[in-house]
N, C-alpha and C positions, 0 to 999 in steps of 0.2 A: 970900572966898578959897576957901571950899569949893566954890562954884559954878564957879570958874575951873578948879579941879583936876578936877572931874567931867566937863568937856567933853573930847571926843576931840581928840588932837593932830593938826594939819594939816601935811602934807608941804610944805615950802617950795617955792615955784615954781622956785627955783634948782636944787633936786634933780631935779625933773621934767625940767628942760631938760638937766641933765647926763646923765640916763638915756637921753635920746634920742640921745646921742652914741655909744652902744654897739650892736654887732651880734653875733649868734651865729654860730659857725662851723658850717656844714652837716655837717662831718665829725665833729667831737668835741663839738659843742654848747656849747663854751665861749664866753664873751663877750669881745670885744675892741673897742677903740676903732675908730671908722670908719677912722682913718688907719692902723691896724695890721692890720685884718681881711684885706685882700687878700693881704698877705705871708704871713699865717698859713695862709690857705686853700691857697695854693700849696705851702707846706711840708707840709701834711697830705696833699695829693694825691700828692706825691712819695713820702712815707712809705708810703702805701697801695700804690703801684706797686711799691716795693721788696719789700714783704711778699708781694704777689701773685707776683712773680718767683721768690721763694724756694720757693713752693708748686708752681709749674708745672714740668713735666719739662724738662730741658735738651735742646736740639736737638743731635742727633748728626750729624756730617758723614759721609755715606756716599758710596761711589763710585756714579756713575750706572750704571743697569742697561744691559746691552748690547742694548737693544731697537731701537736705530737700525739696527744691522746685520742683526739677525734679528727683524723685527717680526712680531707675531702678527696676522694678518688676521682681523678680526671677522666676515667673511662666513662663515667656517667654523663660527662659533658658531650660525649659523642652522639648521644641519643637526640635525634632531630626534634625540634619544637613543633607542636601542633599549631595549625594556623590560628591567628587571632583576628577578630573582626570588630570594627568600631562603627556601628550604624550611626547615621545622622539622626537628628531629632525627628525628622519626617519619617525616615525608615523605621525608627523605633516604635512608631505608632501601631504597626501591624506585625506582631512577632512571627506568625506562621508564614506570612508573605516574605518577610526578610530571611527567615531560615531557608525557605525554598529558593530564594535568589542566590544564596551562597552554597547551596547543597552540592552542586557539581564540583565546586572547588574544594569543599571541605570533606565530603564523604570518602574521598580516596585516602584520607588520613584516619578515618574512624571516629575521631573526636575533634572538637574545636572549641575555642573560647570566644565569648561575646562580651565586650565591655560596653555598658550603656553609655550614652553620650553625656549624661549628667549623673551626679551622685544620687543614691537611693532616696535621700531626704527630699529630693525634688520630684521624683516620679512615684514614690510610695506615699500613701496617706500618712502612715506612721512607720517608724523603724521597729525592729524586733524588740529593742529595749523599751519602747513605748507600748508594745503589744503584749509581751509576756512578762509576768512577774516571776523572777527567778526562784523565789522561795515556794511558789505555788505550782511550778511546772515539775511534776513528779514523773519519773520514768524508770522502767526496769532495764538494767544493762545486761549484756552478755559478755562472758569472759573469753578472751582470745589469747592463746599462747603463741607469741610471734615466732618463736624458733621452730614451731611445728607446722608452719604454714606451707612448707614445701614437702612435708611428710605428715601423714595422718595418724601417727601414733598407733594405739592398740587396734584400731580398725583396719590398719594395713593387714595384720595377720588374719583377722576375721575374714575379710573379703578375699584374701589370697587362698585361705583354706576352703572357703565356699566355692571359689572358682575351680579348685582342684577336684572337689567333690562333684560339682556339676559336670565337669569334663569326664570324670571317671564313670559317672552314672549315665552319661549322654543325655543330660537334662539341661534346661535353661530356666531362668527366672520368668515367671508369668507376669503379665502386666499388673502393676500395683496401683489401683485407683486412688484418687484423693478421697479422704474421709472428711466431710464437712469443709471442703476447701483446703485441707492440709495434706501434705505428702507424708507418707509413712516411710521412714528409713529402715531397711531390713536389720541393720546392726542394732538400733535402739529397740526394735521389737524383740529380736532374739535375746538381747541382753536382759530386758525386762522379764521375759518369760522364764529363761533359764535361771536367773538369779532367784526368782520366786519359787523355783522347784521343778520347772519343766512343764511341758504341755499337759501331760496326764494329771499332774498334781494341780495345776492351775484350773484345769477343766473340772476335776473332781471337787475341788474346794470352791468352785464358782468365783474365781479371782479375776476373771477377765475385765470386770469393771475397774478393778484397781490397776490393771495393766493399761487400760485406756487412760486413766487419770495420770499415770506416769508419763504417758505420751502427750499430755496436755489435750486430751480429747474427753468429751463428756461421757460418763459411763452409761450410755443409753443402749437399749437392746439392739437397734440397728447397727450402732457403732461396734458393739461387742461382736456381733455376727460377722461384720466385715473384717475385723481384726483376726478373728479365728480363721476365716476363709483365707486371708492373706498368708497367715502362718502355716496352715495346712498345705497350701499350694506350693510354698516356696521354702519353708524352713524346717518343717517337721521331720522330713527324712534326714536332713542334715543333723538335726539334734539327736536322732536315734542311731546315727552311723558311728563306727569306731573312730572316724576322723573328725568328729565334731569339735567345735571350738569351745574352749573353756574360758569363760570371762574371768579375768584376773580380779582378785579381791582387792578392794581399795584399802590402802594403808593410811593410818592416821599419821599426821605430821605434827611434831612438836616444834614450834618455831622458837629459835633463840635469836631474836632479832638484834642486830648490832646497829651502831650509828651509821647513818647514810643508807637511804633506801636505794636499791638497785633493781627492784622489780615490784610489780603490782599485779594482782590478779586481774584477769583480762576479760574483755568482752568483744565479740565479733559480730558479724552480720548474720542474721537469720533469714529464713525463707518466708516466714509468715509475718504479717503486721503485728505489732505489739500494742495492746490496749493499755491505757493509762491506769496505774494502780490507784486505789482509793486511800484516803487518809486513814481509814480504819485498819488497813492491811499492814501499816508500818508505823514505826515510832521514829520521829525526827527529833533529835536532841537540840538543845539551845544553841549548839555550835553549827547547826544546819546540817549535821550529818545524821545518817540513819543508825538505828540501834542494832545493827547486824555485827557480824564478826569482823575482825581486823582486816584491813585491805592490803597490808603490805607484807612482803616476804623479802628475803635477801639471798642473793646467790653466794654470799660468803659463808653461809652455814654449810660447810662441807660435810659435816656429819650426817646431815639430813638430805644431801643432794640427791642421792639415789632414790630415797623415798619420794622426794618431790618429783623426780622424773617419772616414777611409777604412777604417781597420782595424776600427773599431767597426761600421760599416755592413756590412762583409763578414762579421763574426762574428755580429752580433746580429740574426739572422733568426728565423723561427719556431722556438721552442725556444731555450734559452740555452746558451752555450758551456760546455764542461767547465772547471771551475776547478781549484784545488789540493786536495791532501789535507792535512787538519789533524787534530790531536788536539783534543779539546774545550778543553783548557787553552790551547793555542797560539791557537786561534780566538778564545777569550775575550779574550786579551791583544791580539790584532790588532784586534778589534771595538772594544774600549775605547779603543785608541790612535786609531783612525779617528774616533770620535765626539768625543774630546777635541780633536783637531786641526781637525775640520770647524767646530766651534763655538768655536774659540779667539778671544779678544778681540783687538782691534788691538794692544794692548800685550803680546800673547802670554800673558796670564794665562788660566788655565782658566775656563770659563763653563758652567754647567749650564742648558741651555734647558728651557723648559716644554713640555708636550705640544702646546700651541697653537702655539708657535714652530716645533717640529719639523714639525707638520702643514703650516704655511704654507710652510716651506722645502722640504718634499718636493714639494708641488704646483707651487712655483715652478720646481723642477728639471725636473719632468715636462712642464710646459706651455711654459716659456720655452726649454728645450733649449740653454741657454748654459753651464751648469755641466758640467764633465767629471767625472761621478760614477759610478764603477763599484764595486759592492759584491759580497760573497760571500753565498751562501745555501746552507746544508746542508739540502736539502729532500728529501722522500719517502725518508727513510732507513728501510729495512726493519728492524723490530725483531727479526726472526728472525736476522739476521746482526749487527746493531749492538747489540742489547739495548734493553730498555724502561726508561723512567724509573720505572715502577711495579715495585716489588719482587715477586719470585715468591711471597713469603710473604703478600702482600696478597690477601685474599679478599673485600674490599669490592666490591660490585657496580659502583661508580663506577670501578673499575680498568678502563681501556679495553681490556685484554686479555680481560676477562670480559664486558663490557657487550654486545658484538654478538651473543653467543650466549645471552643471558638468556632465560628462558621466554617473554617477550612479544616477542622479536625474531624476525622471519621468516628472518633470515639464517642461523639455525642449521640451516635445512633445505637450504642449498646443498650440492651434491654434494662440494664441496671448499672448503678455505679459500683466500681470495684476499687477497694483500698489499694493504694500503690500504683494503680493504673490511671484511673480518673480522679482519685482522691489522693492528694499528696501525702508523703511521709516525711517525718523529721529525722535528722541524724545528728546526734551529739557526740563529738569525737574528742580524743585526746592524743597525745604523742604516740605514734606507731599504730594506733587503731586502724584497721585495714578493711577495705572493700576489695575482695579478691577478684581474680580474673573471672569474667562472666559475660554473657550476652543478656540483653533484656528479654523478659518473657515475651513469647510470640514475635520476637525480633522487632519490637517497637522502637520508635525514637524515645529518647529520654532527655530531660532538661533538669539541671541541678543548679540551685542558687545558694551561694554561701552568704548567710546573713551576717555573721560576725565571727571574730576569732582568728586563729592562725590559718595559714594557707593549707590547701589540699594539694597533694602531688598526684597527678593523673598520668596513666599510661594507656595508650590505645593502639589497636590493630584494626585496620579497615576490613570490611566484608570481602574486599578483593583478595585478601590474604588469609581468610579465616581457615581455609583448609590446611595451609602451611602451619598456622598457629596450633590447630587441633592435633596435627601430627607431632609437632614438637612437644606438646603436653603429653601425648600418649607415649612418646619415647621416654619421657621423664618418669611417668607413672604407669607403666604398662599393665601391671597386675590389677590395679584398681579399675582401669578402663575396661578390662575384660568383663567384669561383673557389674560395673556401674558405668555404662557407656555415656550417661548424661552427667558425668562428674562435674563438668564445667558449668552446669546449671546450679550447683550446690554452694557456690560462694565460699569455698573453704580452701582453695588451692592458690598458691602464688609461685611464680617462676620469674627469675630475674630478667629484666628487659635485655641485659647483655647476653644472657644465655639464649634468649629467643633470637636476638640479632645474629648471634653466631650460627644459629640453626637456619638462617636465611629468612627470618620473619621480620618484615619492616615494622618497627615500633616507633611511636612518637610519644612525647610527654608534654605536659603543660602544668604550670603552677597557677592555681585558682586562688585569687585573693578575695576578701570580702567585697560584696557588691558586684561580683562578676558571675556570669552564667557559663556552664559547661553543657555542650550538646553532644550526645552520643547518637550515632546513626544506626539504622537497622543492620542487624547481624554483625555489628562491630564489637569485638571483644575489648573490654576495658577493665581497669583495676587501679588501685593506688592506696594511699594511706594519708593520714592526717599528721601535720607537723606540730600539733599542739591543740589546746582546747579550741573547739569551734562548734558552730551550729549551722546546719545546712538543711535544705528542703528540696525534695525531688518528686517528679511525677512523669508519667509517660504521655505520649500523644502520637497520633498517626495521621499524616496527610495522605492524599491519594497516591503519592509516590511510594508509599509503603506497600501497596497492594501486591506487587510482584513478590515481595518478601513474605507477605501473608500466605500466598500460595506455596512458597518454598517451605515455610515453617510447618505447614500441614504434612508435607511429605517427610520432612526430617523428624518431626515428633512421632510420626507413625512408626518409623524405624526404631526409635528409642523407646517406644511405648510410654511416652511422656504426656501428661495431661496438659490441656490448654487452659488459659485463663478465661477465654471466651471462644465462641464459635465464629470462625472466620466467615463462613457462608451466611450465617444468621446476620452478622453485621452488614454484609454486602446487600442482602435482600432488604433489610430495614432501610439502608441508605438509598437504594434505588427507588424506594417508595416515597422517600421524604426529601431527598436532595434536589435542589433546583439549579445548582451551578452547572452549566453545560460542560465545562472542562472536567469537572469531577465526575459527572455522569458518564462521560466517554470512558474514563479509566475504570469506573465501576462496571460498566457493561463489558469491557474486555475481560475483567476478572470473572464476572458472572457467566459469560458465555463459555469460558473454558471449563468452569465447574459444571455447567449444564451438559456439555458434551460428555464429560467423564461420567456424569450421573446417568445419562441415557445408555451409554455403553454398559455400565455396571448393571443396570436394571434388566437389560436384555439378557445378560449373561445369567443372572440368578433365576429369572423366569424360565429360561431354557433348562435350568437344572431341576425345575419342578416345584419351586416354592409357591405358596399361595400368595395372594395379594389382598391388601386391605387398606382403607384410608386411615391415616394416622392423625387423629384429631389433636389439635393444640389444646392442652389442658394442664392444670397443675401450676405450681409456682414457677417463677422465672429462675434461671433461664430455661428455655424450651429445648435446647440441644441436649443430647444425652451422650455420655462417653461410651465408646465401644468396649465391651468386656475384654476383648483380646488385645487391642492396640491402643486404647484410650483416645482414638480419633473422635472428634465431635460429630455426632449424627444429627443432622437437622432436616435436610430435604427428605431423607428416607432412612430406614434402619431395618435390621433383621430382628424379629422377635420369635419367641417360642413359648408354648404353654408351660413348659417345665420351669421356666424362670421369668415370670411375667413382669418383674420389676427391672430386668436387665435387658440391654440392647447390644447389637453388634453392627459393625459397618458392613457394607455389601462385599468387601474384599474377604471377609472372614465368615462367610455363611456356613462353611463346613466346620470351622474351628469353634464356632460360637457355643455349641453344645453337642452332646453325643447322640442326640435324636436324629432320625432320618431327615434328610433335606426336605422331603415332601411334607413333613409336619411343621416346618418353619414357615414364617410369614414375612412377606415384604410389606413393610409399613410405609406408605407414601404420604407425606405431608403436603408436598407440592407435586401435582400431576404435571406432565409435560405441557399440556395446554395452559395450565396456570403459570408455569415458569415463563412461557412465551408471552403471556399477557403482562407479566411484570416487566419484561423487556420492552414490549410495545408501548406501555405507559411511560416508561422512562425516556424512550426515544423522542417523545413529544417535546421534551425540554432540551433536545439537542438540535433544534431547528427543523424537526419533523423528518430528518433523514433516517430511513430505515436501514440501519447499518447491519443489523444481525438477522432480521427476519426476511431478507430478500431471497429470491429464488436461488441465488448462487450459494446461499448458506445451507448446510444439510439440516 
């Protein structure tokens, strides 16, 4: 019995067979009969799905984005970004020193952005909102038709016909001088005279004063004589030829405006600074708007579309038509309404587009030319009469009223201040308002500060690639460049950065937000547009690094017969006598010695031709430099004169072309003799450690 109990118990075979009928659930590890396991597993899986659904975020139903109507073309994403710099608080204390420190890295892109280390509220005495009263800031806008920016409308035909006439008659346009600092466009002069009845009628009826007024010039006798001379030299033969251009008659447009604004009369950038209007000149209603004609038109008025196109072509020639007078408050209201209505969704709900969508829409308008889009731009607003966005209490060197005359800027040696050069200008923009491709006057640096509002979109091409850029523009507008070789100085032409890139021109872009600075470098082409209402301020400056570009611009402007803003050599002579920084003096001496050598060679040449010589005394109002009658080059060290035209001067390269008198009757007027120029050099070298770099025996 004991033996039986000591033996281990054996599991019955029946129990082993029963155990084989069970299976474990892979989810909960519990055992179930084979007949029940499938049902249980399904129940477990469903429970797990319910638990997972509780933990996952709920899907929210959102309205589809309005990307179908305003798609963002990804090809614009391929444009490289311009460099962005963030100075430290210490670096930010000296603007020109900091810009010089980043110059080598930045100038190969043409433009760059500088983001201050602190918000404007910390480095400005007061913001623009505290400086300017929107209701009191009044300005004249200019109208700009966005779809004609790549084509100049009726002026295309005028300049093409003029080109054909000049080629057929083997003539060329003579240099057109500035009148009271303003450039006279041949098209506007021709249009004013021919619409008034032609040269003979205008002269017989003594209407030249009215012609001057139409060109925004005072009807003074000297102005009238200059206008007549320009017309006689360049346009009179064209007017009398069988191939003359007939200015189209402007057609009246009857607007049948419908709901939803899709277009606004426009304003673009002009060439001259704009003075502030007076309150007596306008009426501002209680809504803050001016008492002028309606601002809006619509592209859905198909019955009047052709009439609208005719009017646009007649108006939108070189330079942009004068727009309305606004207060800053009323312009802001108008600009916001325009942007809201342009990007309105099909169901009429407001829609806020991205920068990429705005960029795509802008270039679609410019390149397709199907949208009737006209906008306003308050450009080149002189701060002397309008007021600056920088408060008078601000002594920060980044204040654009101060920056051009800082110790490292050569522009402080100009004989007088120049609006837009040493005196800032204000720019009040709206959606699609454009600053077209251009270089700064005299290839200067420029700096732009965005005070408030929507971003600006900039494009830039470095001076390294300016020749490629100019060729691409000439290929796009060949006829215009034949007769108007300085077209790119007129701020009226846009070409897509994609088209430029396809032509082999390296282009960069940058988005400028409020509180940020944009820098453009010498001879860098730049352009862009505004993405909504904004207020910006800009000015020029020139460090000693600009001097080689100053010499280059003298040669290039002479070929184009383009007038200068100031005399390059007069600036250098003034700087050599007043500058005390050794590094700046060395660069100034390099530039002056090159000019001196050219001057010596030219004087020897004209003296050998038999001209007389006389001292040219400095007298009369500033500036003392005089433009050459033939090429508009600034004559300062010397000039050619003749008794037949005592108030006109010529450069030494055009002694024969200056007038028809024999060369022996002409006079070489010398303001600086060779010994006097050498004394200027000797005195300046004293501040370079006494090293006689230029007047040593090894120098000629």
